[in-house]
N, CA, C and O atoms as CSV, one atom per row, in Angstrom:
chain,resi,resn,atom,element,x,y,z
A,1,MET,N,N,90.809,93.390,102.519
A,1,MET,CA,C,91.964,93.978,101.885
A,1,MET,C,C,92.549,95.055,102.776
A,1,MET,O,O,92.612,96.223,102.391
A,2,ALA,N,N,92.956,94.682,103.911
A,2,ALA,CA,C,93.481,95.660,104.862
A,2,ALA,C,C,94.966,95.847,104.659
A,2,ALA,O,O,95.702,94.900,104.379
A,3,GLU,N,N,95.380,97.063,104.803
A,3,GLU,CA,C,96.815,97.360,104.754
A,3,GLU,C,C,97.189,97.998,106.077
A,3,GLU,O,O,96.549,98.947,106.528
A,4,ALA,N,N,98.209,97.478,106.678
A,4,ALA,CA,C,98.663,98.027,107.943
A,4,ALA,C,C,100.021,98.673,107.752
A,4,ALA,O,O,100.873,98.152,107.032
A,5,ALA,N,N,100.212,99.791,108.389
A,5,ALA,CA,C,101.517,100.459,108.318
A,5,ALA,C,C,102.525,99.643,109.107
A,5,ALA,O,O,102.211,99.114,110.173
A,6,HIS,N,N,103.707,99.547,108.591
A,6,HIS,CA,C,104.776,98.851,109.295
A,6,HIS,C,C,105.371,99.836,110.296
A,6,HIS,O,O,105.674,100.968,109.920
A,7,PRO,N,N,105.549,99.446,111.553
A,7,PRO,CA,C,105.975,100.399,112.576
A,7,PRO,C,C,107.352,101.009,112.353
A,7,PRO,O,O,107.581,102.150,112.755
A,8,SER,N,N,108.272,100.289,111.727
A,8,SER,CA,C,109.634,100.816,111.628
A,8,SER,C,C,110.118,101.056,110.200
A,8,SER,O,O,111.202,101.606,110.008
A,9,ASN,N,N,109.347,100.660,109.204
A,9,ASN,CA,C,109.809,100.785,107.826
A,9,ASN,C,C,108.656,101.215,106.925
A,9,ASN,O,O,107.722,100.441,106.715
A,10,PRO,N,N,108.701,102.435,106.388
A,10,PRO,CA,C,107.615,102.894,105.528
A,10,PRO,C,C,107.617,102.210,104.163
A,10,PRO,O,O,106.668,102.370,103.397
A,11,HIS,N,N,108.652,101.462,103.851
A,11,HIS,CA,C,108.746,100.801,102.560
A,11,HIS,C,C,108.360,99.328,102.665
A,11,HIS,O,O,108.976,98.464,102.040
A,12,VAL,N,N,107.340,99.060,103.459
A,12,VAL,CA,C,106.780,97.722,103.613
A,12,VAL,C,C,105.318,97.817,103.248
A,12,VAL,O,O,104.603,98.692,103.736
A,13,LEU,N,N,104.870,96.914,102.387
A,13,LEU,CA,C,103.447,96.805,102.090
A,13,LEU,C,C,102.958,95.523,102.717
A,13,LEU,O,O,103.619,94.488,102.635
A,14,ARG,N,N,101.808,95.591,103.337
A,14,ARG,CA,C,101.233,94.407,103.956
A,14,ARG,C,C,99.836,94.216,103.423
A,14,ARG,O,O,99.079,95.177,103.292
A,15,THR,N,N,99.489,92.978,103.114
A,15,THR,CA,C,98.139,92.675,102.675
A,15,THR,C,C,97.632,91.430,103.384
A,15,THR,O,O,98.375,90.471,103.593
A,16,ASP,N,N,96.373,91.458,103.747
A,16,ASP,CA,C,95.731,90.296,104.328
A,16,ASP,C,C,94.801,89.635,103.321
A,16,ASP,O,O,94.058,88.718,103.671
A,17,ASP,N,N,94.835,90.091,102.083
A,17,ASP,CA,C,93.951,89.569,101.055
A,17,ASP,C,C,94.617,88.386,100.362
A,17,ASP,O,O,95.589,88.567,99.630
A,18,GLU,N,N,94.109,87.184,100.584
A,18,GLU,CA,C,94.727,85.989,100.028
A,18,GLU,C,C,94.601,85.921,98.513
A,18,GLU,O,O,95.341,85.174,97.873
A,19,SER,N,N,93.672,86.691,97.916
A,19,SER,CA,C,93.541,86.652,96.463
A,19,SER,C,C,94.669,87.413,95.774
A,19,SER,O,O,94.921,87.194,94.589
A,20,LEU,N,N,95.349,88.298,96.491
A,20,LEU,CA,C,96.426,89.077,95.884
A,20,LEU,C,C,97.744,88.333,95.896
A,20,LEU,O,O,98.523,88.446,94.950
A,21,GLU,N,N,98.004,87.592,96.923
A,21,GLU,CA,C,99.292,86.930,97.062
A,21,GLU,C,C,99.052,85.470,97.446
A,21,GLU,O,O,98.144,85.172,98.221
A,22,PRO,N,N,99.860,84.565,96.908
A,22,PRO,CA,C,99.637,83.148,97.161
A,22,PRO,C,C,99.583,82.767,98.629
A,22,PRO,O,O,98.776,81.918,99.007
A,23,ALA,N,N,100.417,83.368,99.471
A,23,ALA,CA,C,100.458,82.974,100.876
A,23,ALA,C,C,99.459,83.739,101.726
A,23,ALA,O,O,99.178,83.320,102.849
A,24,GLY,N,N,98.911,84.847,101.234
A,24,GLY,CA,C,98.010,85.671,102.041
A,24,GLY,C,C,98.759,86.248,103.229
A,24,GLY,O,O,99.736,85.656,103.687
A,25,GLY,N,N,98.332,87.364,103.724
A,25,GLY,CA,C,98.954,87.963,104.896
A,25,GLY,C,C,100.430,88.250,104.715
A,25,GLY,O,O,101.186,88.203,105.686
A,26,CYS,N,N,100.860,88.545,103.503
A,26,CYS,CA,C,102.283,88.754,103.205
A,26,CYS,C,C,102.734,90.161,103.531
A,26,CYS,O,O,101.953,91.111,103.470
A,27,GLU,N,N,103.990,90.281,103.873
A,27,GLU,CA,C,104.650,91.576,103.947
A,27,GLU,C,C,105.658,91.637,102.821
A,27,GLU,O,O,106.389,90.680,102.564
A,28,PHE,N,N,105.685,92.773,102.156
A,28,PHE,CA,C,106.647,92.991,101.090
A,28,PHE,C,C,107.620,94.043,101.577
A,28,PHE,O,O,107.227,95.180,101.835
A,29,ILE,N,N,108.864,93.686,101.703
A,29,ILE,CA,C,109.890,94.602,102.189
A,29,ILE,C,C,110.813,94.941,101.024
A,29,ILE,O,O,111.323,94.051,100.342
A,30,ALA,N,N,111.021,96.230,100.806
A,30,ALA,CA,C,111.807,96.681,99.664
A,30,ALA,C,C,113.251,96.208,99.758
A,30,ALA,O,O,113.869,96.242,100.822
A,31,ARG,N,N,113.766,95.772,98.630
A,31,ARG,CA,C,115.185,95.444,98.508
A,31,ARG,C,C,115.947,96.723,98.172
A,31,ARG,O,O,115.348,97.723,97.776
A,32,ALA,N,N,117.254,96.689,98.329
A,32,ALA,CA,C,118.079,97.892,98.122
A,32,ALA,C,C,117.906,98.463,96.714
A,32,ALA,O,O,117.762,99.676,96.561
A,33,TYR,N,N,117.917,97.615,95.686
A,33,TYR,CA,C,117.795,98.129,94.319
A,33,TYR,C,C,116.397,98.711,94.084
A,33,TYR,O,O,116.247,99.655,93.308
A,34,GLN,N,N,115.370,98.156,94.750
A,34,GLN,CA,C,114.020,98.694,94.611
A,34,GLN,C,C,113.936,100.079,95.240
A,34,GLN,O,O,113.315,100.983,94.680
A,35,LEU,N,N,114.555,100.247,96.397
A,35,LEU,CA,C,114.579,101.563,97.045
A,35,LEU,C,C,115.357,102.576,96.208
A,35,LEU,O,O,114.979,103.744,96.126
A,36,GLU,N,N,116.441,102.121,95.592
A,36,GLU,CA,C,117.226,103.017,94.742
A,36,GLU,C,C,116.390,103.490,93.546
A,36,GLU,O,O,116.402,104.673,93.206
A,37,LEU,N,N,115.669,102.564,92.912
A,37,LEU,CA,C,114.811,102.936,91.783
A,37,LEU,C,C,113.651,103.820,92.237
A,37,LEU,O,O,113.278,104.763,91.538
A,38,PHE,N,N,113.085,103.524,93.391
A,38,PHE,CA,C,112.007,104.332,93.968
A,38,PHE,C,C,112.487,105.758,94.204
A,38,PHE,O,O,111.794,106.709,93.841
A,39,GLU,N,N,113.654,105.921,94.802
A,39,GLU,CA,C,114.202,107.252,95.076
A,39,GLU,C,C,114.469,108.011,93.774
A,39,GLU,O,O,114.205,109.210,93.684
A,40,GLN,N,N,114.990,107.310,92.773
A,40,GLN,CA,C,115.238,107.951,91.477
A,40,GLN,C,C,113.923,108.390,90.830
A,40,GLN,O,O,113.834,109.486,90.276
A,41,ALA,N,N,112.920,107.544,90.900
A,41,ALA,CA,C,111.618,107.870,90.307
A,41,ALA,C,C,110.952,109.040,91.027
A,41,ALA,O,O,110.176,109.772,90.414
A,42,LYS,N,N,111.237,109.229,92.304
A,42,LYS,CA,C,110.702,110.395,93.027
A,42,LYS,C,C,111.292,111.685,92.485
A,42,LYS,O,O,110.643,112.730,92.528
A,43,LYS,N,N,112.523,111.623,91.971
A,43,LYS,CA,C,113.217,112.820,91.490
A,43,LYS,C,C,112.821,113.199,90.073
A,43,LYS,O,O,112.804,114.382,89.733
A,44,GLN,N,N,112.500,112.203,89.232
A,44,GLN,CA,C,112.156,112.504,87.838
A,44,GLN,C,C,111.261,111.412,87.277
A,44,GLN,O,O,111.271,110.278,87.757
A,45,ASN,N,N,110.481,111.766,86.248
A,45,ASN,CA,C,109.650,110.773,85.576
A,45,ASN,C,C,110.527,109.616,85.141
A,45,ASN,O,O,111.642,109.824,84.663
A,46,SER,N,N,110.034,108.400,85.301
A,46,SER,CA,C,110.856,107.227,85.021
A,46,SER,C,C,110.037,106.132,84.365
A,46,SER,O,O,108.829,106.028,84.581
A,47,ILE,N,N,110.690,105.334,83.580
A,47,ILE,CA,C,110.127,104.102,83.046
A,47,ILE,C,C,111.015,102.981,83.554
A,47,ILE,O,O,112.224,102.987,83.322
A,48,LEU,N,N,110.418,102.016,84.250
A,48,LEU,CA,C,111.184,100.892,84.782
A,48,LEU,C,C,111.062,99.705,83.843
A,48,LEU,O,O,109.956,99.298,83.487
A,49,VAL,N,N,112.183,99.159,83.448
A,49,VAL,CA,C,112.214,97.954,82.635
A,49,VAL,C,C,112.995,96.919,83.434
A,49,VAL,O,O,114.224,96.956,83.497
A,50,LEU,N,N,112.259,96.001,84.040
A,50,LEU,CA,C,112.858,94.978,84.892
A,50,LEU,C,C,112.243,93.631,84.551
A,50,LEU,O,O,111.162,93.567,83.964
A,51,GLY,N,N,112.916,92.575,84.911
A,51,GLY,CA,C,112.421,91.231,84.645
A,51,GLY,C,C,111.205,90.871,85.488
A,51,GLY,O,O,110.877,91.551,86.460
A,52,THR,N,N,110.550,89.792,85.094
A,52,THR,CA,C,109.402,89.281,85.828
A,52,THR,C,C,109.798,88.965,87.264
A,52,THR,O,O,110.829,88.341,87.515
A,53,GLY,N,N,108.968,89.402,88.198
A,53,GLY,CA,C,109.206,89.109,89.605
A,53,GLY,C,C,110.235,89.986,90.279
A,53,GLY,O,O,110.638,89.706,91.408
A,54,SER,N,N,110.673,91.047,89.612
A,54,SER,CA,C,111.709,91.895,90.183
A,54,SER,C,C,111.166,93.057,91.005
A,54,SER,O,O,111.939,93.780,91.635
A,55,GLY,N,N,109.852,93.248,91.008
A,55,GLY,CA,C,109.263,94.248,91.881
A,55,GLY,C,C,108.812,95.534,91.222
A,55,GLY,O,O,108.748,96.571,91.882
A,56,LYS,N,N,108.497,95.494,89.936
A,56,LYS,CA,C,108.032,96.713,89.258
A,56,LYS,C,C,106.755,97.240,89.910
A,56,LYS,O,O,106.632,98.436,90.176
A,57,THR,N,N,105.816,96.346,90.163
A,57,THR,CA,C,104.557,96.774,90.785
A,57,THR,C,C,104.818,97.313,92.182
A,57,THR,O,O,104.247,98.333,92.568
A,58,PHE,N,N,105.664,96.646,92.936
A,58,PHE,CA,C,105.992,97.073,94.294
A,58,PHE,C,C,106.574,98.482,94.290
A,58,PHE,O,O,106.148,99.335,95.069
A,59,ILE,N,N,107.545,98.724,93.417
A,59,ILE,CA,C,108.159,100.050,93.315
A,59,ILE,C,C,107.116,101.080,92.907
A,59,ILE,O,O,107.070,102.182,93.453
A,60,SER,N,N,106.285,100.712,91.949
A,60,SER,CA,C,105.240,101.628,91.480
A,60,SER,C,C,104.260,101.977,92.591
A,60,SER,O,O,103.881,103.138,92.745
A,61,VAL,N,N,103.856,100.992,93.354
A,61,VAL,CA,C,102.920,101.243,94.459
A,61,VAL,C,C,103.565,102.160,95.493
A,61,VAL,O,O,102.911,103.076,95.992
A,62,LEU,N,N,104.836,101.932,95.823
A,62,LEU,CA,C,105.523,102.826,96.761
A,62,LEU,C,C,105.498,104.262,96.240
A,62,LEU,O,O,105.229,105.196,96.996
A,63,LEU,N,N,105.777,104.434,94.951
A,63,LEU,CA,C,105.809,105.766,94.354
A,63,LEU,C,C,104.415,106.392,94.314
A,63,LEU,O,O,104.252,107.572,94.626
A,64,ILE,N,N,103.425,105.614,93.934
A,64,ILE,CA,C,102.055,106.131,93.878
A,64,ILE,C,C,101.593,106.542,95.272
A,64,ILE,O,O,100.944,107.576,95.430
A,65,LYS,N,N,101.922,105.743,96.281
A,65,LYS,CA,C,101.589,106.119,97.666
A,65,LYS,C,C,102.269,107.424,98.053
A,65,LYS,O,O,101.663,108.278,98.700
A,66,GLU,N,N,103.522,107.577,97.658
A,66,GLU,CA,C,104.292,108.790,97.962
A,66,GLU,C,C,103.635,110.022,97.335
A,66,GLU,O,O,103.634,111.101,97.927
A,67,LEU,N,N,103.081,109.854,96.145
A,67,LEU,CA,C,102.512,110.971,95.393
A,67,LEU,C,C,100.997,111.070,95.510
A,67,LEU,O,O,100.377,111.869,94.809
A,68,ALA,N,N,100.395,110.276,96.380
A,68,ALA,CA,C,98.937,110.175,96.451
A,68,ALA,C,C,98.245,111.521,96.629
A,68,ALA,O,O,97.202,111.760,96.019
A,69,GLU,N,N,98.797,112.391,97.440
A,69,GLU,CA,C,98.151,113.692,97.656
A,69,GLU,C,C,98.161,114.543,96.397
A,69,GLU,O,O,97.260,115.358,96.194
A,70,GLN,N,N,99.167,114.363,95.549
A,70,GLN,CA,C,99.217,115.087,94.282
A,70,GLN,C,C,98.275,114.471,93.247
A,70,GLN,O,O,97.891,115.136,92.284
A,71,ILE,N,N,97.903,113.214,93.441
A,71,ILE,CA,C,97.052,112.488,92.496
A,71,ILE,C,C,95.574,112.704,92.797
A,71,ILE,O,O,94.757,112.779,91.880
A,72,ARG,N,N,95.228,112.803,94.079
A,72,ARG,CA,C,93.818,112.993,94.451
A,72,ARG,C,C,93.333,114.346,93.936
A,72,ARG,O,O,94.089,115.316,93.914
A,73,GLY,N,N,92.093,114.402,93.529
A,73,GLY,CA,C,91.517,115.656,93.079
A,73,GLY,C,C,91.355,115.706,91.575
A,73,GLY,O,O,91.697,114.760,90.865
A,74,SER,N,N,90.835,116.803,91.107
A,74,SER,CA,C,90.521,116.941,89.682
A,74,SER,C,C,91.720,117.458,88.897
A,74,SER,O,O,92.586,118.154,89.427
A,75,LEU,N,N,91.742,117.101,87.636
A,75,LEU,CA,C,92.792,117.600,86.750
A,75,LEU,C,C,92.685,119.109,86.603
A,75,LEU,O,O,93.695,119.811,86.559
A,76,SER,N,N,91.446,119.604,86.527
A,76,SER,CA,C,91.263,121.050,86.378
A,76,SER,C,C,91.758,121.802,87.609
A,76,SER,O,O,92.087,122.985,87.523
A,77,GLY,N,N,91.814,121.119,88.756
A,77,GLY,CA,C,92.336,121.724,89.976
A,77,GLY,C,C,93.836,121.560,90.134
A,77,GLY,O,O,94.396,121.921,91.170
A,78,GLY,N,N,94.492,121.018,89.118
A,78,GLY,CA,C,95.947,120.891,89.158
A,78,GLY,C,C,96.464,119.545,89.628
A,78,GLY,O,O,97.676,119.357,89.729
A,79,SER,N,N,95.571,118.597,89.920
A,79,SER,CA,C,96.029,117.274,90.345
A,79,SER,C,C,96.688,116.540,89.188
A,79,SER,O,O,96.466,116.862,88.021
A,80,LYS,N,N,97.490,115.562,89.528
A,80,LYS,CA,C,98.233,114.792,88.539
A,80,LYS,C,C,97.620,113.408,88.374
A,80,LYS,O,O,96.731,113.021,89.132
A,81,ARG,N,N,98.087,112.681,87.402
A,81,ARG,CA,C,97.664,111.308,87.184
A,81,ARG,C,C,98.893,110.434,86.994
A,81,ARG,O,O,99.968,110.913,86.634
A,82,THR,N,N,98.713,109.154,87.240
A,82,THR,CA,C,99.758,108.159,87.037
A,82,THR,C,C,99.280,107.194,85.969
A,82,THR,O,O,98.113,106.801,85.967
A,83,VAL,N,N,100.162,106.809,85.063
A,83,VAL,CA,C,99.836,105.840,84.021
A,83,VAL,C,C,100.732,104.628,84.217
A,83,VAL,O,O,101.952,104.748,84.325
A,84,PHE,N,N,100.110,103.468,84.260
A,84,PHE,CA,C,100.826,102.201,84.433
A,84,PHE,C,C,100.466,101.355,83.221
A,84,PHE,O,O,99.307,100.973,83.061
A,85,VAL,N,N,101.435,101.057,82.369
A,85,VAL,CA,C,101.194,100.338,81.123
A,85,VAL,C,C,101.667,98.897,81.271
A,85,VAL,O,O,102.772,98.633,81.747
A,86,VAL,N,N,100.805,97.971,80.852
A,86,VAL,CA,C,101.147,96.550,80.866
A,86,VAL,C,C,100.843,95.963,79.493
A,86,VAL,O,O,100.185,96.599,78.670
A,87,ASN,N,N,101.325,94.745,79.250
A,87,ASN,CA,C,101.214,94.179,77.905
A,87,ASN,C,C,100.165,93.094,77.732
A,87,ASN,O,O,100.061,92.530,76.643
A,88,THR,N,N,99.380,92.776,78.760
A,88,THR,CA,C,98.307,91.794,78.606
A,88,THR,C,C,97.071,92.271,79.359
A,88,THR,O,O,97.165,93.029,80.325
A,89,VAL,N,N,95.911,91.810,78.898
A,89,VAL,CA,C,94.651,92.192,79.549
A,89,VAL,C,C,94.608,91.705,80.997
A,89,VAL,O,O,94.217,92.480,81.870
A,90,PRO,N,N,94.990,90.457,81.299
A,90,PRO,CA,C,94.954,90.044,82.707
A,90,PRO,C,C,95.802,90.936,83.616
A,90,PRO,O,O,95.427,91.203,84.758
A,91,LEU,N,N,96.951,91.397,83.100
A,91,LEU,CA,C,97.802,92.275,83.910
A,91,LEU,C,C,97.132,93.619,84.180
A,91,LEU,O,O,97.381,94.226,85.221
A,92,VAL,N,N,96.290,94.098,83.267
A,92,VAL,CA,C,95.549,95.348,83.504
A,92,VAL,C,C,94.794,95.227,84.814
A,92,VAL,O,O,94.874,96.110,85.668
A,93,TYR,N,N,94.060,94.135,84.975
A,93,TYR,CA,C,93.219,93.959,86.151
A,93,TYR,C,C,94.028,93.585,87.387
A,93,TYR,O,O,93.696,94.008,88.494
A,94,GLN,N,N,95.082,92.799,87.211
A,94,GLN,CA,C,95.941,92.422,88.341
A,94,GLN,C,C,96.639,93.646,88.925
A,94,GLN,O,O,96.634,93.847,90.140
A,95,GLN,N,N,97.238,94.463,88.062
A,95,GLN,CA,C,97.950,95.641,88.541
A,95,GLN,C,C,96.989,96.652,89.146
A,95,GLN,O,O,97.288,97.256,90.176
A,96,ALA,N,N,95.833,96.840,88.511
A,96,ALA,CA,C,94.842,97.781,89.035
A,96,ALA,C,C,94.405,97.382,90.441
A,96,ALA,O,O,94.293,98.231,91.326
A,97,LEU,N,N,94.158,96.091,90.643
A,97,LEU,CA,C,93.750,95.620,91.967
A,97,LEU,C,C,94.844,95.872,92.997
A,97,LEU,O,O,94.564,96.308,94.114
A,98,SER,N,N,96.072,95.602,92.627
A,98,SER,CA,C,97.184,95.817,93.554
A,98,SER,C,C,97.323,97.298,93.900
A,98,SER,O,O,97.499,97.647,95.068
A,99,ILE,N,N,97.247,98.163,92.904
A,99,ILE,CA,C,97.386,99.598,93.143
A,99,ILE,C,C,96.230,100.118,93.989
A,99,ILE,O,O,96.444,100.883,94.929
A,100,GLU,N,N,95.003,99.706,93.661
A,100,GLU,CA,C,93.840,100.134,94.456
A,100,GLU,C,C,93.969,99.672,95.902
A,100,GLU,O,O,93.709,100.437,96.831
A,101,THR,N,N,94.371,98.421,96.089
A,101,THR,CA,C,94.463,97.840,97.430
A,101,THR,C,C,95.481,98.560,98.299
A,101,THR,O,O,95.215,98.846,99.466
A,102,HIS,N,N,96.641,98.854,97.737
A,102,HIS,CA,C,97.732,99.403,98.536
A,102,HIS,C,C,97.766,100.926,98.612
A,102,HIS,O,O,98.486,101.490,99.436
A,103,THR,N,N,96.982,101.603,97.747
A,103,THR,CA,C,97.011,103.068,97.770
A,103,THR,C,C,95.686,103.698,98.179
A,103,THR,O,O,95.657,104.850,98.613
A,104,GLY,N,N,94.599,102.963,98.047
A,104,GLY,CA,C,93.287,103.528,98.335
A,104,GLY,C,C,92.786,104.467,97.245
A,104,GLY,O,O,91.760,105.124,97.424
A,105,LEU,N,N,93.483,104.539,96.132
A,105,LEU,CA,C,93.072,105.394,95.024
A,105,LEU,C,C,92.158,104.621,94.074
A,105,LEU,O,O,92.229,103.396,93.981
A,106,ARG,N,N,91.300,105.358,93.374
A,106,ARG,CA,C,90.497,104.749,92.310
A,106,ARG,C,C,91.387,104.571,91.098
A,106,ARG,O,O,92.178,105.453,90.764
A,107,VAL,N,N,91.257,103.426,90.437
A,107,VAL,CA,C,92.112,103.124,89.296
A,107,VAL,C,C,91.242,102.844,88.083
A,107,VAL,O,O,90.381,101.965,88.121
A,108,GLY,N,N,91.463,103.591,87.003
A,108,GLY,CA,C,90.791,103.317,85.739
A,108,GLY,C,C,91.524,102.199,85.016
A,108,GLY,O,O,92.749,102.097,85.077
A,109,LYS,N,N,90.760,101.368,84.337
A,109,LYS,CA,C,91.347,100.240,83.615
A,109,LYS,C,C,90.898,100.327,82.157
A,109,LYS,O,O,89.701,100.376,81.873
A,110,TYR,N,N,91.847,100.346,81.249
A,110,TYR,CA,C,91.544,100.481,79.830
A,110,TYR,C,C,92.310,99.421,79.063
A,110,TYR,O,O,93.528,99.298,79.190
A,111,GLU,N,N,91.572,98.652,78.257
A,111,GLU,CA,C,92.203,97.591,77.473
A,111,GLU,C,C,91.451,97.426,76.163
A,111,GLU,O,O,90.369,97.986,75.987
A,112,GLY,N,N,92.020,96.662,75.252
A,112,GLY,CA,C,91.565,96.567,73.879
A,112,GLY,C,C,90.099,96.234,73.675
A,112,GLY,O,O,89.476,96.776,72.762
A,113,SER,N,N,89.525,95.358,74.494
A,113,SER,CA,C,88.127,94.967,74.265
A,113,SER,C,C,87.158,96.119,74.513
A,113,SER,O,O,85.979,96.020,74.175
A,114,MET,N,N,87.644,97.204,75.098
A,114,MET,CA,C,86.807,98.389,75.337
A,114,MET,C,C,86.801,99.301,74.111
A,114,MET,O,O,86.183,100.365,74.141
A,115,ALA,N,N,87.478,98.900,73.035
A,115,ALA,CA,C,87.572,99.666,71.786
A,115,ALA,C,C,88.141,101.063,72.013
A,115,ALA,O,O,87.733,102.018,71.352
A,116,VAL,N,N,89.077,101.180,72.940
A,116,VAL,CA,C,89.658,102.486,73.248
A,116,VAL,C,C,90.384,103.089,72.045
A,116,VAL,O,O,90.529,104.308,71.959
A,117,ASP,N,N,90.837,102.254,71.126
A,117,ASP,CA,C,91.512,102.767,69.932
A,117,ASP,C,C,90.561,103.571,69.047
A,117,ASP,O,O,91.002,104.346,68.199
A,118,TYR,N,N,89.262,103.386,69.247
A,118,TYR,CA,C,88.272,104.043,68.397
A,118,TYR,C,C,87.503,105.137,69.125
A,118,TYR,O,O,86.545,105.685,68.581
A,119,TRP,N,N,87.914,105.463,70.357
A,119,TRP,CA,C,87.241,106.536,71.082
A,119,TRP,C,C,87.448,107.853,70.347
A,119,TRP,O,O,88.521,108.131,69.811
A,120,THR,N,N,86.406,108.641,70.338
A,120,THR,CA,C,86.516,109.986,69.777
A,120,THR,C,C,86.983,110.927,70.873
A,120,THR,O,O,87.005,110.552,72.045
A,121,ASN,N,N,87.351,112.127,70.511
A,121,ASN,CA,C,87.753,113.117,71.512
A,121,ASN,C,C,86.628,113.370,72.490
A,121,ASN,O,O,86.885,113.555,73.680
A,122,ASP,N,N,85.360,113.383,72.015
A,122,ASP,CA,C,84.213,113.606,72.903
A,122,ASP,C,C,84.080,112.479,73.917
A,122,ASP,O,O,83.789,112.734,75.085
A,123,GLN,N,N,84.291,111.231,73.488
A,123,GLN,CA,C,84.211,110.102,74.415
A,123,GLN,C,C,85.318,110.181,75.459
A,123,GLN,O,O,85.073,109.922,76.637
A,124,GLU,N,N,86.511,110.529,75.050
A,124,GLU,CA,C,87.644,110.641,75.965
A,124,GLU,C,C,87.410,111.760,76.966
A,124,GLU,O,O,87.670,111.595,78.157
A,125,THR,N,N,86.918,112.906,76.485
A,125,THR,CA,C,86.640,114.035,77.373
A,125,THR,C,C,85.566,113.665,78.387
A,125,THR,O,O,85.686,114.002,79.565
A,126,GLY,N,N,84.523,112.978,77.946
A,126,GLY,CA,C,83.459,112.547,78.852
A,126,GLY,C,C,83.951,111.578,79.899
A,126,GLY,O,O,83.538,111.653,81.056
A,127,ARG,N,N,84.838,110.658,79.510
A,127,ARG,CA,C,85.402,109.696,80.446
A,127,ARG,C,C,86.220,110.424,81.507
A,127,ARG,O,O,86.146,110.090,82.690
A,128,ARG,N,N,86.997,111.413,81.088
A,128,ARG,CA,C,87.812,112.165,82.050
A,128,ARG,C,C,86.916,112.900,83.037
A,128,ARG,O,O,87.216,112.937,84.230
A,129,ARG,N,N,85.833,113.481,82.564
A,129,ARG,CA,C,84.923,114.193,83.478
A,129,ARG,C,C,84.325,113.233,84.494
A,129,ARG,O,O,84.185,113.584,85.666
A,130,GLU,N,N,83.970,112.030,84.065
A,130,GLU,CA,C,83.400,111.040,84.980
A,130,GLU,C,C,84.384,110.682,86.074
A,130,GLU,O,O,83.978,110.457,87.214
A,131,GLU,N,N,85.670,110.624,85.757
A,131,GLU,CA,C,86.684,110.246,86.730
A,131,GLU,C,C,86.991,111.335,87.715
A,131,GLU,O,O,87.451,111.058,88.823
A,132,GLU,N,N,86.745,112.587,87.332
A,132,GLU,CA,C,87.030,113.700,88.247
A,132,GLU,C,C,85.936,113.746,89.256
A,132,GLU,O,O,85.948,114.602,90.141
């Protein structure tokens, strides 16, 4: 799962992991509307609502990479977190893998079979401590 920096364009993601993309060894180059949304999201908190295949994950990964230094570290030390919400369990794992691969950050995955709806405050607090 190697990612190589593109020499002339910082808005290119490259992966050599064939399990992530059908062709393997793909380069993803941002389209103009993706860059526009990325730039807007850098300025303020944003929720992207786009159709399937329009690059929501790509834009999110670009933004998470941009903010990675603010994300690393503990919450008690002032670091931030990113939340990526999806509507199916398979997407939880697909998006997490993509974000981990392209950002090098650890990604927590939470979905219904984990009974997260029934976590107590103590369980949630303990989970947060484990992640820090």
